[in-house]
C-alpha distance (Angstrom), angle and dihedral (degrees) to the residues before:
residue distance angle dihedral
X1 . . .
X2 3.80 . .
X3 3.81 89.8 .
X4 3.83 89.1 54.2
X5 3.84 92.2 53.4
X6 3.79 90.6 44.3
X7 3.84 90.5 54.8
X8 3.82 90.6 49.9
X9 3.81 93.7 51.7
X10 3.82 91.6 46.9
X11 3.80 91.1 52.2
X12 3.79 92.0 47.3
X13 3.80 92.9 48.2
X14 3.82 90.5 52.3
X15 3.81 94.3 41.7
X16 3.82 116.9 117.3
X17 3.82 124.5 -157.3
X18 3.80 116.8 -93.3
X19 3.78 124.7 -135.9
X20 3.83 94.0 -81.7
X21 3.81 93.1 42.1
X22 3.80 138.4 71.9
X23 3.82 140.5 -178.0
X24 3.79 119.7 -108.5
X25 3.76 125.2 -143.9
X26 3.84 91.5 -85.6
X27 3.81 91.4 55.6
X28 3.81 97.4 -108.4
X29 3.80 119.2 136.6
X30 3.85 110.7 -115.2
X31 3.76 133.8 -165.1
X32 3.77 109.4 -111.5
X33 3.82 92.5 -151.2
X34 3.84 103.0 51.0
X35 3.83 97.1 17.5
X36 3.80 91.9 -130.7
X37 3.83 125.9 132.2
X38 3.82 122.8 -96.0
X39 3.79 90.7 -166.9
X40 3.78 138.1 44.8
X41 3.80 134.5 -168.2
X42 3.79 121.3 -124.2
X43 3.83 113.9 -179.0
X44 3.77 89.1 -20.3
X45 3.80 95.9 -51.5
X46 3.80 125.9 113.1
X47 3.80 121.1 -121.4
X48 3.80 129.4 175.8
X49 3.81 121.7 -107.1
X50 3.80 130.0 179.3
X51 3.77 118.6 -109.1
X52 3.80 122.8 -140.8
X53 3.83 90.9 -92.1
X54 3.82 91.5 54.7
X55 3.79 92.5 45.1
X56 3.80 91.3 51.5
X57 3.81 91.1 47.2
X58 3.82 90.1 50.2
X59 3.80 90.6 49.5
X60 3.81 91.2 51.0
X61 3.77 91.1 48.2
X62 3.80 91.9 49.7
X63 3.81 90.6 47.3
X64 3.79 90.4 50.5
X65 3.81 90.8 48.7
X66 3.80 91.8 47.5
X67 3.81 89.5 50.6
X68 3.78 91.1 48.9
X69 3.81 90.4 49.7
X70 3.82 90.4 48.3
X71 3.80 91.7 51.6
X72 3.81 91.1 48.4
X73 3.81 92.0 49.1
X74 3.78 91.0 48.8
X75 3.77 91.0 46.9
X76 3.77 91.0 50.6
X77 3.82 91.6 48.3
X78 3.81 91.4 48.7
X79 3.78 90.9 54.0
X80 3.77 86.8 81.4
X81 3.84 93.2 61.9
X82 3.79 102.6 90.5
X83 3.81 94.0 -179.4
X84 3.80 120.9 40.0
X85 3.80 88.7 -145.9
X86 3.83 89.3 79.0
X87 3.84 93.5 58.1
X88 3.78 93.0 74.2
X89 3.81 96.1 51.8
X90 3.79 102.9 96.6
X91 3.79 137.6 146.6
X92 3.81 93.1 -108.2
X93 3.85 87.8 67.4
X94 3.79 94.0 53.6
X95 3.79 108.7 129.2
X96 3.81 92.6 -158.2
X97 3.79 96.5 -118.8
X98 3.80 92.3 130.0
X99 3.80 104.8 34.0
X100 3.80 96.2 165.6
X101 3.77 91.2 51.3
X102 3.83 90.8 46.9
X103 3.82 90.0 51.7
X104 3.80 91.9 51.8
X105 3.82 89.9 49.8
X106 3.80 92.4 51.1
X107 3.79 91.3 46.3
X108 3.82 89.8 51.5
X109 3.81 90.6 54.3
X110 3.81 92.0 48.9
X111 3.80 91.2 46.9
X112 3.78 97.5 39.3
X113 3.81 94.1 122.4
X114 3.81 90.1 59.6
X115 3.83 91.5 43.6
X116 3.79 89.6 51.6
X117 3.80 91.7 51.1
X118 3.81 88.6 51.8
X119 3.82 93.2 44.8
X120 3.80 85.0 -131.0
X121 3.80 128.5 143.8
X122 3.80 137.7 158.5
X123 3.79 136.2 -87.5
X124 3.83 115.0 -150.5
X125 3.79 111.1 -164.3
X126 3.81 137.4 167.5
X127 3.77 141.5 93.4
X128 3.82 125.1 -35.1
X129 3.77 121.8 -75.7
X130 3.78 100.2 22.3
X131 3.82 100.4 114.1
X132 3.79 103.7 -95.9
X133 3.81 93.9 133.4
X134 3.81 91.3 44.0
X135 3.80 93.9 55.4
X136 3.81 95.0 44.0
X137 3.80 93.2 46.4
X138 3.82 91.1 46.2
X139 3.79 88.7 58.3
X140 3.81 90.3 49.3
X141 3.82 93.4 49.4
X142 3.82 91.7 47.7
X143 3.80 89.3 52.3
X144 3.83 90.3 50.0
X145 3.82 88.8 56.0
X146 3.79 86.1 58.3
X147 3.82 89.3 53.3
X148 3.81 91.4 -108.7
X149 3.84 108.2 143.3
X150 3.81 112.4 -125.9
X151 3.79 129.7 -177.8
X152 3.81 113.5 -139.4
X153 3.79 110.3 -165.5
X154 3.77 149.5 116.5
X155 3.76 127.7 -109.6
X156 3.81 88.2 -115.1
X157 3.81 91.4 57.7
X158 3.81 92.1 49.2
X159 3.76 91.7 47.7
X160 3.82 91.6 51.7
X161 3.80 90.1 46.6
X162 3.79 91.3 52.7
X163 3.82 93.6 46.5
X164 3.81 91.6 46.5
X165 3.80 89.7 52.7
X166 3.78 90.2 49.6
X167 3.82 99.3 47.6
X168 3.83 104.9 23.3
X169 3.78 99.5 36.8
X170 3.81 93.9 -121.2
X171 3.74 121.6 148.2
X172 3.78 113.5 -96.3
X173 3.80 123.5 -135.8
X174 3.78 111.0 -81.2
X175 3.81 102.6 -130.1
X176 3.80 91.3 -172.5
X177 3.83 89.7 74.8
X178 3.81 93.0 68.8
X179 3.78 133.1 76.1
X180 3.80 97.1 -166.2
X181 3.83 134.3 24.8
X182 3.79 128.4 -149.3
X183 3.82 110.2 -163.2
X184 3.79 110.9 -175.9
X185 3.82 129.4 -151.3
X186 3.80 102.3 1.5
X187 3.80 112.4 -163.4
X188 3.80 95.3 19.8
X189 3.81 95.5 117.4
X190 3.79 141.0 52.0
X191 3.78 116.4 -116.6
X192 3.78 133.0 -152.2
X193 3.79 121.7 -138.1
X194 3.83 88.0 -99.1
X195 3.82 90.2 50.2
X196 3.81 91.3 51.0
X197 3.80 92.5 50.9
X198 3.82 90.6 51.1
X199 3.83 91.3 42.8
X200 3.79 91.6 54.1
X201 3.81 91.4 49.4
X202 3.82 91.6 51.3
X203 3.80 95.0 44.0
X204 3.80 91.9 46.1
X205 3.81 88.6 52.2
X206 3.81 89.9 48.5
X207 3.76 89.9 49.1
X208 3.80 92.5 50.6
X209 3.83 92.5 53.3
X210 3.84 85.1 68.5
X211 3.81 90.2 -144.2
X212 3.82 125.4 139.1
X213 3.79 119.1 -92.5
X214 3.79 127.4 -145.8
X215 3.79 106.3 -157.6
X216 3.77 133.4 -179.8
X217 3.78 126.3 -166.3
X218 3.82 138.9 166.5
X219 3.80 89.4 -147.1
X220 3.77 124.3 97.7
X221 3.80 123.6 -118.5
X222 3.80 93.7 -98.8
X223 3.80 91.0 56.0
X224 3.80 92.0 46.6
X225 3.82 96.2 45.8
X226 3.80 95.5 40.0
X227 3.84 109.5 29.5
X228 3.78 120.3 174.6
X229 3.80 96.7 -104.1
X230 3.79 137.2 49.8
X231 3.86 90.0 -130.1
X232 3.81 91.8 57.9
X233 3.80 91.7 43.6
X234 3.80 90.3 56.0
X235 3.81 89.8 50.2
X236 3.81 98.6 43.4
X237 3.77 94.8 44.1
X238 3.79 91.4 58.7
X239 3.77 92.5 46.4
X240 3.81 93.2 48.8
X241 3.79 92.2 49.5
X242 3.77 90.1 59.9
X243 3.83 90.5 45.9
X244 3.84 103.5 47.3
X245 3.83 95.1 155.2
X246 3.82 106.9 86.9
X247 3.84 119.5 -160.8
X248 3.78 121.3 -176.0
X249 3.81 106.4 -153.1
X250 3.77 107.1 -156.8
X251 3.80 140.1 142.8
X252 3.78 124.9 66.9
X253 3.79 113.7 27.6
X254 3.75 93.0 -133.2
X255 3.79 98.9 178.5
X256 3.77 92.8 47.7
X257 3.78 91.2 46.7
X258 3.79 90.7 50.8
X259 3.81 90.8 48.9
X260 3.82 90.7 50.9
X261 3.80 91.6 49.2
X262 3.81 91.2 50.1
X263 3.81 89.7 49.5
X264 3.82 91.6 52.5
X265 3.84 90.6 48.1
X266 3.80 91.0 49.1
X267 3.79 90.9 48.0
X268 3.79 88.4 53.6
X269 3.81 92.4 49.4
X270 3.82 93.5 47.5
X271 3.78 93.3 47.2
X272 3.81 95.0 46.0
X273 3.79 119.6 106.4
X274 3.80 117.8 -103.9
C-alpha cells in the first residue's frame, strides 16, 4: 500500500500543467476553467483532487449511468407484459364502481410480501365487462412500480409459447424470473388434447414456483371447481390453490356501458350535418 501512495506522489510531483491548467503561486496545478486546485499537499506530498469541473462531469456520468440502469430495469420488468393492453390498467384510472374490490386490491399490494410467503393470490370471477381484468392488472402494475417482476399473460399465450419451444426450438418463458403471475380469462377458449397437455405442464410449473396468482375468469365457481373433464380439473385445481381469495365482481357492467355510450356518441357524430 505504501508503494502505491509513493507512486502517486512521484507522479504528482513530476506532473506538468496541461493546456487547460496552470500552476498557482504555491506550485499547485489549477483548473483554468473553474479556478479550483487539481492537487493538494498532505504532509508536504502532492496528491490529486478533483476540481469542480471534474466533480460535475462525474455527477453527470453517474446520473447518465443511473438513468441507463433505470431504463434497463424498467425494460426487464416490462418483458413480463405479453400484451400492451395491460399496461394502461392502473389504480389511478379506477372509476370507483367497485370500492370494496378496489380496497382488497390495494391491500394485496401493500401486503404482497405476506401473500408471497403464503403463495396466495386472488381469483376475480363474474360475467363479462365488469372490471375483473382491470383490477387484476392494476395489482400487477402496482407491483411493477415496486420493482416486483410480474408476468401478464393468458393461458393461451403460455400454451403457444410452450408448444413453440417444443417444436420450433425457441426459448420458452422462464417462469422462475417472476414473483407474481396474472393469468387473464381462464376458461375462455377450447383446447385440443395437445393444448391440454401443454397447459398442464405450464400450470404445474406455475404451481411449483409457489408464487401468488392473479386469475380472471368469466366462469362461475361451480364450473371452475367441477369442470367437465379430468384434464381441466387437474389444471384448474392447481390454479385455484394459488389463488385462494375469491372475488365475485358483479354489479354495473362498466365496460359494456362505456361501449354503449361510445356507440351513441358515434351515432350522433355520423348522423350530424356537415
